[in-house]
C-alpha positions in Angstrom: 35.4 -81.6 -46.6 36.5 -78.9 -49.1 35.6 -75.4 -48.1 35.7 -72.3 -50.4 39.0 -70.4 -50.3 39.0 -67.3 -48.3 40.5 -64.3 -50.0 43.7 -62.9 -48.4 43.4 -59.8 -46.2 42.6 -56.8 -48.4 43.3 -53.1 -48.1 42.7 -50.0 -50.2 45.8 -49.8 -52.4 44.9 -46.6 -54.4 42.3 -44.6 -56.2 42.6 -43.4 -59.7 41.2 -40.3 -61.4 40.8 -40.1 -65.2 41.5 -36.5 -66.1 41.1 -34.7 -69.4 44.6 -33.0 -69.3 47.3 -34.8 -67.3 49.6 -31.7 -67.2 46.8 -29.4 -65.9 46.0 -31.9 -63.2 49.6 -32.2 -62.3 49.9 -28.5 -62.0 46.8 -28.2 -59.8 47.9 -30.9 -57.3 51.4 -29.5 -57.2 50.0 -26.0 -56.4 48.1 -27.7 -53.5 51.4 -28.9 -52.1 51.5 -32.5 -53.3 54.7 -34.1 -54.4 53.9 -36.0 -57.6 56.0 -38.7 -59.3 57.4 -38.1 -62.7 55.0 -38.8 -65.7 55.0 -42.5 -66.7 53.5 -44.4 -69.6 51.8 -47.7 -68.8 52.8 -50.8 -70.7 51.2 -54.3 -70.6 52.4 -57.7 -71.6 50.6 -59.1 -74.6 49.8 -62.9 -75.1 53.1 -63.3 -77.0 55.1 -61.9 -74.0 55.9 -58.6 -75.6 55.7 -55.3 -73.7 53.3 -53.0 -75.6 51.8 -49.6 -74.8 48.7 -49.7 -72.7 47.3 -46.4 -73.9 47.6 -44.4 -70.6 50.0 -42.1 -68.8 50.0 -41.1 -65.1 51.4 -39.3 -62.1 51.0 -40.6 -58.6 50.6 -38.9 -55.2 52.4 -41.4 -53.0 51.2 -41.3 -49.4 52.5 -43.2 -46.4 49.3 -45.2 -46.5 47.7 -45.6 -50.0 48.1 -43.3 -53.0 46.2 -41.3 -55.5 46.8 -41.8 -59.3 46.1 -39.1 -61.9 45.7 -40.8 -65.3 44.9 -39.8 -68.8 43.9 -42.2 -71.6 46.4 -41.2 -74.3 45.4 -43.8 -76.9 41.7 -44.8 -77.0 42.6 -47.5 -79.6 45.1 -49.3 -77.4 42.5 -51.4 -75.6 42.7 -49.8 -72.2 39.9 -51.2 -70.0 38.8 -47.7 -69.0 38.5 -46.1 -72.4 34.6 -46.4 -72.4 34.5 -45.1 -68.8 36.4 -42.0 -69.9 33.8 -41.4 -72.7 31.1 -41.4 -70.0 32.7 -38.9 -67.5 36.0 -37.8 -66.0 36.8 -38.1 -62.3 37.4 -40.9 -59.9 37.0 -44.3 -61.7 39.7 -46.6 -60.3 39.1 -48.4 -57.0 42.2 -50.6 -56.5 42.2 -53.2 -53.8 45.6 -54.3 -52.5 46.3 -58.0 -52.2 49.5 -59.7 -51.1 48.9 -62.5 -53.6 46.9 -61.7 -56.8 46.7 -65.3 -57.9 45.4 -66.5 -54.5 42.8 -63.7 -54.4 41.9 -64.5 -58.0 41.3 -68.1 -57.2 39.3 -67.3 -54.1 37.0 -64.9 -55.9 36.7 -67.4 -58.9 35.4 -70.0 -56.4 32.8 -67.5 -55.3 31.6 -67.1 -58.9 32.8 -63.5 -59.2 33.0 -62.2 -62.8 36.7 -61.4 -63.1 39.3 -61.1 -65.7 42.5 -63.2 -66.0 45.5 -62.0 -64.0 47.5 -59.4 -66.1 51.0 -58.1 -65.8 51.5 -54.4 -66.3 54.4 -52.0 -65.7 55.5 -48.4 -65.8 58.9 -46.7 -65.7 60.0 -44.9 -62.5 62.4 -42.0 -62.8 63.0 -40.2 -59.5 66.2 -38.3 -59.1 69.1 -40.5 -59.9 67.0 -43.6 -59.7 65.5 -45.4 -62.7 63.6 -48.6 -62.6 60.5 -50.4 -63.7 57.5 -50.7 -61.4 55.8 -54.0 -62.1 52.4 -55.1 -60.8 50.1 -58.1 -61.2 46.4 -57.3 -61.3 42.9 -58.4 -62.4 39.6 -56.7 -62.6 35.9 -57.1 -62.9 34.7 -55.9 -66.2 33.5 -52.3 -66.0 29.8 -51.7 -66.6 28.3 -48.4 -67.4 26.1 -48.6 -64.3 29.1 -49.1 -62.0 30.1 -46.2 -59.8 33.8 -47.3 -60.1 36.1 -49.8 -61.9 37.2 -52.3 -59.3 40.6 -54.1 -59.6 42.9 -56.1 -57.3 46.6 -55.2 -57.3 49.7 -56.9 -56.1 52.9 -54.7 -56.4 55.8 -56.9 -57.4 58.4 -54.1 -57.0 57.1 -52.1 -54.0 60.4 -50.4 -53.4 60.2 -48.9 -56.9 57.0 -47.0 -56.3 57.8 -45.6 -52.8 61.2 -44.0 -53.3 62.8 -42.0 -50.4 61.1 -38.7 -50.2 58.2 -39.6 -52.4 55.8 -39.6 -49.5 56.9 -36.2 -48.2 54.5 -33.4 -49.2 54.7 -29.6 -48.6 51.1 -29.7 -47.4 51.8 -32.5 -44.9 49.6 -35.2 -46.6 49.9 -38.5 -44.8 47.3 -41.1 -45.8 44.4 -42.0 -48.0 41.6 -42.8 -45.6 38.3 -43.2 -47.5 36.4 -43.0 -50.7 32.8 -41.6 -50.4 30.1 -42.7 -52.9 26.9 -40.7 -53.0 23.6 -41.4 -54.7 19.9 -42.0 -54.3 18.8 -44.8 -52.0 18.1 -47.5 -54.6 21.4 -46.9 -56.4 23.2 -47.1 -53.1 21.6 -50.5 -52.5 22.7 -51.7 -55.9 26.3 -50.5 -55.6 26.5 -52.0 -52.0 25.3 -55.3 -53.3 27.7 -55.1 -56.3 30.7 -54.5 -54.0 29.5 -57.3 -51.6 29.3 -59.7 -54.6 33.0 -59.0 -55.2 34.0 -60.3 -51.7 33.8 -57.0 -49.7 31.8 -57.1 -46.5 29.5 -54.1 -45.8 28.0 -52.8 -42.6 24.7 -51.1 -43.4 23.4 -48.4 -41.2 19.7 -47.7 -41.3 17.2 -45.6 -39.3 13.5 -45.8 -38.9 12.9 -42.8 -41.2 14.9 -44.1 -44.1 15.0 -47.4 -46.1 18.8 -46.8 -46.7 21.1 -44.5 -44.9 24.7 -45.6 -45.5 27.0 -48.6 -45.8 30.7 -48.8 -44.9 33.3 -51.3 -46.0 36.4 -51.6 -43.8 39.6 -52.1 -45.8 42.4 -52.3 -43.2 43.2 -48.6 -42.4 40.7 -47.2 -45.0 37.0 -47.3 -45.6 34.6 -47.1 -48.5 31.4 -45.2 -47.7 28.2 -45.5 -49.7 25.8 -42.7 -48.6 22.3 -41.9 -49.7 21.5 -38.3 -50.7 18.2 -37.2 -52.3 19.6 -34.8 -54.9 21.6 -37.1 -57.2 21.0 -38.4 -60.8 23.2 -41.5 -60.2 25.6 -42.9 -57.7 29.2 -41.6 -58.1 32.4 -41.4 -56.2 32.1 -37.9 -54.9 35.0 -37.4 -52.5 38.2 -38.9 -51.2 39.4 -38.3 -47.7 43.0 -37.7 -46.8 44.8 -37.0 -43.5 47.3 -34.2 -43.3 49.7 -32.9 -40.6 48.0 -29.5 -40.5 44.8 -28.7 -42.2 45.6 -24.9 -42.2 48.5 -25.4 -44.7 46.5 -27.0 -47.5 43.5 -24.7 -46.8 45.7 -21.7 -47.6 46.9 -23.3 -50.8 43.4 -24.1 -51.9 42.3 -20.5 -51.3 45.3 -19.3 -53.2 44.2 -21.5 -56.1 40.7 -19.9 -55.9 39.1 -23.3 -55.4 35.7 -23.7 -53.7 36.2 -24.8 -50.0 33.4 -26.0 -47.7 34.3 -26.1 -44.0 32.8 -29.0 -42.0 33.7 -28.4 -38.4 37.5 -29.1 -38.0 37.6 -30.6 -41.5 36.9 -29.2 -44.9 36.3 -30.2 -48.5 38.0 -28.8 -51.6 36.2 -29.0 -54.9 39.0 -29.6 -57.5 36.7 -28.6 -60.4 36.8 -29.8 -64.0 40.6 -30.2 -64.1 40.4 -33.1 -61.6 36.7 -33.8 -60.9 36.5 -34.8 -57.2 36.0 -33.3 -53.8 39.1 -33.6 -51.5 38.0 -34.1 -47.9 40.9 -33.0 -45.6 41.1 -34.3 -42.1 43.6 -33.5 -39.3 46.0 -36.5 -38.9 47.8 -37.7 -35.9 50.7 -35.5 -34.8 
């Protein structure tokens, strides 16, 4: 008897923020002590096999586990899948799931009836010190909808050694890992987004209590998590924060204060509001020493 294909083990590959000014975002993250990769322009392979501009440029904050991408749509007419998302708002849009085999994952999700694109081949140049290369990756997505809290795609890195060069994961603030993405919204929006992610092959654990129809859901992705949390004061569900682990929270706290950013202390951890330059809250947690 034939059984549906099971998707390969998935992990959180990276998150991506669409920013209004890539240089300003680079300068802010650098001031916070992050080591960013050199600016790179995305290219894609068209149906004729030619490499053409994809209409976006980026810097990456490479971590030992996961990474954070800062991206600007540089050509709204180039057909980038997130051009419409940029017109709606800036901030975290990209939720990239790592897969060891994009074609196998694509086949498994197709069998489940998930609405997904064809597998695409993109690339971007890497110039770090004396090294020059081309980072290539194979990915597919589910078409972005205006009601979606994030754009979901599945990524297989074909040249992993290109994107994690020696020293690229060493940061002055001791950043180690991307640990979670937190979505916040009113209860019914949280239910819809949880169901949307579940329809894409992610398995949630929903926590409820007797006083609330919906409290939170959590999706485990290897060493990272996606949290969907209900809050009463929200117009719509949005990715509100990303959580990172650092060697010493005091180091990045001092840098955030020097940048005159709003910091909210939450016990041993704290959140930094990165403002309009890079719209997201950065939740900082003490990592393992």
